[in-house]
C-alpha positions in Angstrom: 35.5 -5.4 14.4 32.1 -7.0 13.6 29.4 -4.9 11.8 26.1 -6.4 11.2 24.5 -6.2 7.7 23.1 -2.8 6.9 19.4 -2.3 7.0 17.4 -1.7 3.8 18.5 1.3 2.0 21.7 1.8 3.8 25.1 1.6 1.9 27.3 -1.6 2.1 30.3 -0.6 4.3 32.9 -1.3 1.7 31.2 -0.3 -1.7 29.0 2.6 -0.9 26.0 0.8 -2.8 22.7 0.7 -1.0 21.6 -2.6 0.5 18.9 -4.2 -1.9 15.4 -4.0 -0.9 12.5 -6.3 -1.8 10.3 -3.2 -2.6 7.6 -4.5 -0.3 6.5 -2.6 2.8 7.7 -3.9 6.1 4.0 -4.9 7.0 0.9 -3.2 8.1 1.5 -0.8 11.0 -1.1 -1.6 13.7 -2.8 1.5 15.1 -2.1 2.3 18.7 -4.3 1.0 21.3 -6.9 3.5 22.6 -6.3 5.0 26.0 -8.7 2.7 28.0 -6.7 -0.3 26.6 -3.3 1.4 27.5 -4.6 2.1 31.0 -5.9 -1.4 31.4 -2.5 -2.8 30.3 -0.8 -0.5 32.8 -3.1 -1.8 35.5 -2.3 -5.4 34.6 1.3 -4.6 34.9 0.7 -3.0 38.3 -1.3 -6.2 39.3 1.6 -8.3 38.3 3.9 -6.1 40.5 1.4 -6.2 43.3 1.2 -10.1 43.0 5.0 -10.4 43.1 5.1 -8.3 46.3 2.3 -10.6 47.8 4.4 -13.6 46.9 7.5 -12.2 48.5 5.4 -11.4 51.7 3.9 -15.0 51.6 7.4 -16.6 51.1 8.9 -14.7 54.1 5.8 -15.6 56.2 6.2 -19.2 55.3 9.9 -19.1 56.1 9.3 -17.4 59.4 6.6 -19.7 60.7 7.4 -21.4 64.2 6.8 -25.0 63.2 6.0 -26.0 66.8 3.3 -23.3 66.9 1.8 -24.0 63.5 -0.8 -26.5 62.7 -1.8 -27.9 59.4 -4.6 -30.0 58.4 -4.7 -32.0 55.3 -7.8 -34.0 54.3 -9.1 -33.9 57.9 -5.7 -35.3 59.2 -3.8 -33.0 61.5 0.0 -33.1 60.8 2.2 -33.3 63.8 5.4 -31.2 64.2 7.7 -33.9 62.8 5.5 -34.1 59.7 5.6 -30.4 59.3 9.3 -30.1 59.6 9.6 -32.9 57.0 7.0 -31.3 54.6 8.3 -27.6 54.9 10.4 -27.6 51.8 7.5 -28.9 49.8 5.2 -26.3 51.4 7.6 -23.6 50.6 8.0 -24.8 46.9 4.1 -25.0 46.5 3.8 -21.4 47.8 6.4 -20.0 45.4 5.3 -22.0 42.4 1.6 -21.2 42.7 2.5 -17.7 43.7 4.3 -17.3 40.3 1.2 -18.2 38.3 -0.7 -15.0 39.2 2.1 -12.6 38.0 2.7 -14.7 34.8 -1.0 -14.4 34.0 -1.1 -10.7 34.6 1.8 -10.3 32.3 0.5 -12.5 29.5 -2.9 -10.9 29.6 -1.3 -7.4 29.6 0.8 -8.1 26.6 -2.0 -9.9 24.6 -4.7 -7.2 25.4 -2.3 -4.6 24.4 -1.9 -6.2 21.0 -5.7 -6.4 20.6 -6.2 -10.1 21.1 -10.0 -10.5 21.7 -9.5 -14.0 23.4 -7.2 -12.3 26.0 -10.0 -9.8 26.8 -12.5 -12.7 27.2 -9.8 -14.7 29.2 -9.1 -11.7 31.4 -12.9 -11.4 32.2 -13.0 -15.1 33.1 -9.9 -14.8 35.3 -11.4 -11.8 37.0 -14.7 -13.9 37.7 -12.4 -16.6 39.3 -10.7 -13.9 41.4 -14.2 -12.8 42.6 -14.9 -16.4 43.7 -11.5 -16.3 45.4 -12.6 -13.3 47.6 -15.1 -15.5 49.4 -12.6 -18.2 50.2 -9.9 -16.2 52.0 -9.3 -16.6 55.7 -7.5 -14.2 57.7 -7.2 -10.3 57.5 -4.0 -10.1 55.6 -5.2 -12.7 52.9 -8.4 -10.9 52.5 -6.7 -7.4 52.1 -4.4 -8.7 49.4 -7.3 -10.4 47.6 -9.4 -7.3 47.6 -6.5 -5.2 46.3 -5.7 -7.6 43.6 -9.4 -7.8 42.7 -9.6 -4.0 42.4 -6.9 -4.0 39.9 -8.7 -6.6 37.8 -12.1 -4.8 38.2 -10.5 -1.6 36.8 -8.6 -3.3 34.0 -11.7 -5.5 32.9 -14.0 -2.5 33.0 -11.6 -0.6 30.7 -11.2 -3.5 28.4 -15.0 -3.6 27.8 -15.4 0.1 27.0 -16.8 1.0 23.6 -13.4 2.4 22.2 -11.7 -0.7 23.6 -14.3 -2.9 21.7 -13.5 -1.2 18.4 -9.8 -1.7 18.9 -10.3 -5.4 19.5 -12.7 -5.7 16.5 -10.2 -4.0 14.1 -7.3 -6.2 15.5 -9.3 -9.2 14.7 -10.3 -7.9 11.3 -6.5 -7.1 10.6 -5.4 -10.7 11.8 -8.0 -12.3 9.5 -7.2 -10.3 6.3 -3.4 -10.8 6.8 
C-alpha cells in the first residue's frame, strides 16, 4: 500500500524518526477578509450561479425557437428561414460561449477579491459599470429582468468592496505582497 511522505515533524513510517524540517515557518498567514469582503465574495458566487441559470434558460429558449416564426436581422439584412436553419448551430454555440464569460468573470473576481487583490476590486467596479451600460441595451421583459437582477448582485458586491473596512484589507494585502 502506498503511503505519501509524512509532513514536517511526523515520524518516518519505518524508523520512528521525525521528518526533517527546514526550521522556517511555512509562510506568513494572511489575516481573514473582513465581513464586507466575505459578503461581497458570496454575492459574486451567487451572481455566477444566477448567470449560469440565465445561460441555461437562454440555451433552452434558443433550442426551442420555431425557426419559421423567428426572424433575425444581421447588418440590416434580414435572414430567411433557410439561412436561419443553416446558422442555428452557430447561433447556439455563440449563445453558450458568450454566456459562459459572465460566470467565469464572477468566479475569477470572487476569488481574487477574497484574496485581497486590489486590481480585482477595481476591475469588478469597471465590470459593474459595463453592466450598468448593458441595462440600457436590453430588449424584452425577460432580458431586462435578468439584467436588473444581475446588476443588483453587482451593485451590492461593489458597494461592499469599497467600504472602509474593505479598503484596509486591500491595502494590507498589497503591502504584504510588496514586502514578500
